[in-house]
N, C-alpha and C positions, 0 to 999 in steps of 0.2 A: 313565297316560294320554300323560301330558306327555312322559316319557321314551320312551315308543315314537315318539310324533310327531317328539322330537328327532331320535332315532336314523335313523328313516327318511328325515327331511329329509337328514341328512348322508349316507344311505347313496347317496341321488340325485345328489346333489353330486360325490359322488367319482366314480360312474358316468360321468357327464358328462364330468368332468375326465379320466377316463380316457380318453376318444376323442380327447382331444386333447393328450396326452402329448408330450412331444421329449424327446429326448436331450438331459440336461443337458452341460455341459463343465466341467471340472477350473477349477479356483481360478486363473486367469492368473497365470502365474510369468514372463512375458515381459512387451515392454511393445510397442505398437502403432506403434512408430518403427522403423526399421532403418538409422540414419544411419550412415554412416562415412566417414572422411577421405579425401579423395583423395591419391593419389601427392604429387602436386605441395605439397597443403598439408603432407605429413608431411616432406618435405623443406625447405621455408620454416622450418619451427618443430625440426628436428632432434629429432624425438620418439624415443624407447626404443620397443619394441613395446608394453611394461608402461604408458607412458604413454597410447600413442596408444588402448590398450584403454580404459585407465579415463575417459580425455576421452570416447570414443565413447559407453561407458556413462552418463556424466553428461549427456551431450547427450540421449540416447534415454529417460533420466529425465525430462529437462524436456518432451521435446516429446511423452511419453506422457501429459503434463498438459495439452496443448492441446485446449479442448473443440471447438473449430469446426475445425482446421486452423492451418495456417501465417496468422498476422495480416497479412503480405504478402502474402497470396493472397486475402484476405477482403476484399471491395466496402465492406463496412461502414466500415473504417479508410481508405479513398480518399474525400478533398474535394473535390467537384466544383468545376472553376474558376471558373463563376459563382457561387461561394458567397464570394471572396477579398473583397469590399466588405462584407462583414457585420461590424457592430460585436462588440469582446469581449463575451461572455455571449450571444450569437446560437445559436439550434439550427441544426444544420446536417441532420442527419437523425436519426429516432427508429424504433429497432426497440421498440416496445409490448411485445410478446410475446416474448420469444427460448424457443424450444425447450429446457427444462430438464433434458431426459433425458440429455443428453450432458456435465452440470455434477453436481459431487456437493456438491448443495445440503440443506440440511434440509427434511424436507417440510413442505408447505404455505407453502412460499415461492415468490415470483415473482420473473421477473428481467427487465429492460430494459436495452438498451443505446442510449448517448447521444453523437452527434458535435456537437461544440460549436466554437466559439470562443475563442480565450484569447490573452493577449499573451506574447510571448517576452522575452529580456534585453535585446534591442534596442528594445524596444517596437512591434513588428510583431504584427499581429494573425497567427494561426496556428490550426490544426484542431486539436483535440485530441477524447479519446476518455473516455467513463467507463461504469460501470454504474451501475444502480438496483437494489436489493433489496427488495421488497415484503413487508409481515409478510401473516399470515391475518386478523389482527384488530391493527389498529394502536391505538395508546393515543389517547385522548380527552383534550383540556385544554378546558379552557371559555374560556380568551379568547385562542385562535389566532386569527389572521387571515388574508384571502387575500391570495396575491402579487398580485392583480389587483382593484383595488376594483371592487365589484360585482358579484364571480363568485361562485355557488355554490358553494363550497369545501367537500370534507369535512374541511380543516385538519389532514392526518396531519402529527405533527410530525419534522423533517427531522434527521439527524445527517450531516455531510458527512465521511466516511472518508478519512484520508492514512495509505496503506499505506507501512509500512517498504520497505528494501533489497530490489527485487527484481529490480535490472539495469539498465542501460541501453541497451540495442536495444529494437528494436519489440517481438520476442518475449516479452517480461517485462513487457505489460501486464497486468494483472489482469483484466481483462474478457473474455478470452479463455482464462482458465486455468479448471481445472474447480474448484477450489477457491478462485477469486476471492482467490489469493494468502495473503491473512490468515484464512479461513475461522473456526474458532471464537474465535480471538483477541480478536477486536471484532465484523466485520459482521456473523457469523451471531448472535453473541451480541444484538446490537444490533435486529437483523429480529425475533428471536422473544421481546426485550422491547418489541415494539411500536413500534420506529422504522422511518421509510424511509430507506433508507441511500443514500448519493450518495457512489457511489467513483471519482474520477478516476484513471485511468491514469498521469497526469503526461504534460507535454509532450514527445515524441519517444519515449514506449511506446505500444504499440499503434499509435497514428498516426503515422509516422515522416516521413512528405513532406508538403510544404507544398503550396498551391495550382498551383503551378506545376512540382512534381516535385520539389522543391529538399530536402535532409536537413532533419528537425528535431534537431537533436544533443539528448540529454536532459540538462538541466543538475542533475546528482546532485549533492545535498547544499546546492544554493541556495534556502533557505527560500522566500524571497521569490516566487520562479517558481510554487513549488508552491502557495504561497497564492494567487497569481492563478489558479490551474487552479481550485482548492478554491471560490472566490467563484463565478468564472463558471461552472463547472458546476451550482453550486447556482443561480445565476440561469438559466441555460438551462434545466436540469429544471423550475424554478417555471413557467418559459414554456410547457414543452412538457406539463406537467400541473397545470395551474392549477386544475382543478377537483379536485384529490387532494393538492395538498402545502401546507403553512401557508407564510406569509410567513417565520416564525422559523425559526431553526436554530442549531445548533451544530456546532463543527467539533473534531474528534478524530483524533489521529494518534498514530504509535509510531514510534520510531527516527528514520529519517531524514522520514518522517510527523509525529512530536513535535517536530521542529526546526519543519516544515510549519505544524502546528498552533500553536507559540509565535509563527512568523511572520505567521500569520492576525491575532492579537491585535495585534502591530504595526502590519500593515497597517489593521488597523480604527481603530487612534487614529488613524492618518495620514490614511483615506480612509474615512469612517464610513457603513456600507452597513447600511441600515433592517433588521431584523429580526435581526442579529447578536446572540446571546447570550450567547457567551463559548467557550472555547476548552479541549480535555483535551490535556496533552501527555504521552504516556508515553514513557519513555527516551529524553529526546530528545538529538541532536546540536547542542551550542551553540557550541563552541571549536573547530573543527577546526584550527586552525592552532596552537594550545596544547597539543592532545591529540596533534598529529603530532610536537612539539618534545618532549613529556612521553615518547612510545612511543621516540624515538631508532630503535636499531637494530630493536628489537620490533616497528616498525610493519610490517604485513603489506602486502606489495607490490601485492595487490590494489586497496586503496585509492587508491593515485595513478594506476592503471591505468584504473580506472572514472571517476576525476577528470577524465580527459582527455576524455571526451565532455563534462563540464561547461564545461571550458575552451574547448572547441569551440564551445559555445553562445553564449559570451562574445566568444569572437574567432574567428568561421568559419574564417579563412586562417590559424590556428596553425599551424605545422609541428612535427607532433609529436617529430620529431627533435631539437629543443630541448630536449626533456623524457626522451624515449624513446631507450634505445640501440638497435643493430639488434637485438638479439634482443628487446628489450621490443617495437620496432615490429613486428616479425614475430608477436610473439603478439597484441598488439593487434589487427591486422590480420584474423587469425583469427578473433579473438572476434567482431569486427564481421561479415565475413564471413559467417558461419553463425548470428549473432545470439543467441549463448549469453548467458545468464543467471546467477544466484549460484551455482548447483550446479555447472555445467560452468567456470564463471569460476574458481573453486577448484581445479578439476582442472588446469585451464589453467597455474597457475602452482606447482603442488606440488610441483615439482623445486626450488624456488627458496627456500631458506631463508631467514627476516628478516634474518639476518645477511647474506646475500649480494645484498641489493638493487642492489648495484653493478653486476651483471648485468642489471640492467632499466633503470635509472635512472641518467643522468648525477650527477657527483658537484656538490654544492650546486643540485641541481633545485628547492630551495625559494626560490632567489632569483631565479630565471626570473621576468621581470615580469608574465607574463600567469598563472604560478601564483599570484602574491601578489596579483592581481586576483580570482583565483578564491577565493582565501582571503577577503578581502575580501568577495565578493557572498555568501560564507554565513557572515560575521559577522552579527550582528543579535540573537537571544537572548541575554540579560543586556547589551547595549549600548544598548538602544533602550526608549521609552517604550510601554506596552501600554496597552488596553483592556481592563480586567478584566470579568468575571473570567476568570481563568487556574488550571485546576489541573494540576498536575504530579505524577505518578507516576515514582518511582524506586527499584529495587532498590539495596541494599549490597554485592551480589555480581556486579553488572552488570559484565563485562569487555569489553564492549563499548563502553559509555558509562559510565564510572567517575563513581560517584556525586559525587566532590568536583567535577566540573567542571558539574555540575546545581547542586551547593550553592551554590557561586560565581554562577553565573549568574541563580538565584533572590534571592541576597543584593543581586545587583546590581541587579536590575530593580525590587525592593523598595525600593533607594535611590533609584532615579531616580523611581520612582512616589509617592513619598513616603510608603513605607511600606504601600501600600493593594494590592491587586488579585490578588495570589498565595496560594493554598493549595497546600503544599507537603506532598506523603503520602511518608514512607519508608518500604521494607518490609526488614528485616532478614532478611538471608540468602536476598534473592529475584534473579533473574538475569534477563536483557536481555528476551524476549519473556515469560516468564512473570510478570514482572510485570502484565501486563494479565489473568491471572487471580487472582493474589493480590488485586487491588485491585478485581474487579470489582462488588462490592457498593457502593464506594464512587463509581465513577464514574458508577454507575447512579443511585446517590441525587444526584449533581450535575446530572445531566440531569431528573429529576423536579423539583428545585429549580428549575431554570433554566426550563422551560417552565412550572411550576405558578406562577410570578411574574409573567408575560407582562401586562403594565398595569398592575401596580405599581410605584411608584416605588421603585426598589433604588440603592443606590449601593454600588462595589466595598467590598468588606470589607476589614479590617487582614490584612495579611499574615501568615500563621500556616505553621508548620512541625509536621507531628505525623508521629510515629516509631513505627511498626506493628511488632510482633512477631507470631508465628504462635502461635495458641491452637488447640486446648487442649494441643498438644504441642510440644514442641522442633522447630525448623526441620529438622534433621536427619532426623526423622520423615515428612517430605513429601518426594513426588516433585519432583526438582529442576527437570529439562528437560523438554521435549515429547518424549513417549513413543510417539507416534503419525503417520498421516499418512493421509489420506483418501483411500478407494480407491474408483471407480465399481462398484456392484453391478450385476451384470448376468445373475445367475443367483439362481432362488428361493431355494434352501437359502443363500445368503449371506445373507439377510435374516431368516432363523429363526421364519419366519411358520407359525401354526397353520393348519390347512386352513378355518377358521371366524373 
């Protein structure tokens, strides 16, 4: 009897659905962007047909990941002039509920976007942007407190996520990308594990104009600026969502964001913020000038090209001709004009082998005073005391951030901190981004520990280094790099759903 009822209900449901069937479309094998270089742009950069085609493909790839269109055309990223007097950490505007159908998010996660104020390297207050990722069932910890005394807060635990290099122009802000740039490497995993994730774009990304319309240059790899963005984004989010967020928070980041997380521990030592519980720095950039010296002729030309924006953040009137050749200037100007990000920037310089940097950079470019200032601004991790605990994650097969530099920065920090404050976890045979996947259990345990001990008297633990190897198989049996990218599901068959 039950079987007949079930069959009958399915039959009726199928008949109802049949009345509303529409034609399916094939899985998209193109992109929703049709960018083409102009004839003048082609003349300016002297591209071959192959180079031009490759760059157009890369730009269209990037633009097809825009969730809501160009950031430069989105009013959300424009700060009203009448908000210029707000102090750093203030809310400018909030999109409480962003339509997630244009984002490639995990099911049962919600998204907000936040415009707020931060400080630039010249100590001016400027606007910035961030996203907030909400779990369906947030974790609960008994001793978490409200960001505002007297507020009836649900006290959901907060993790501020510092993303890795995404680019240096407006369109590279994660809050306008379908997969929020870092996807399952951390922010999605954090939300699915029950944490509210606050993800700043960083100043100059997403929001790239100040209150008066002037350009905000992104201070690429300057950890102290990103640390300000993280703390002020948390402060603004806690103000906007005082009834939902805890005062307590942890900062976590990878690569460029790893440097930002480490710089946050330094910032906390110098300017303590109530509620800060610690930082997690994965594959952190720690010694840029030393890395450039060590790489020598093997230095990727993309690095100084991106660094040009950071120099402009430090010295707005810097003449880039002192750093870049005429060819380098034309490539940089094209990158800026079309707001290209990492994928396209790589194609922009694909015809320049590392051994031919002279085509883009002047000889002895590292001795230009403004460049030296930039190197000085990126210093910090490994040279200054921190407020612990700091969890550092590093793969020994990382070619972007060689582990020897992280080893040295950890050792120096422990010496400065009298042997306390750093837990260093190394992963044999693991590369740059995959270290976040290999170490997932460890950083989730760290978060549990930090939020569970709120209210208890704790001291920074003795520095320790733990070497991890793959279990139960040798590392060569494991997937080495990311083998996937997220795609927006638009057709029912892509979701593999049954009819009931």
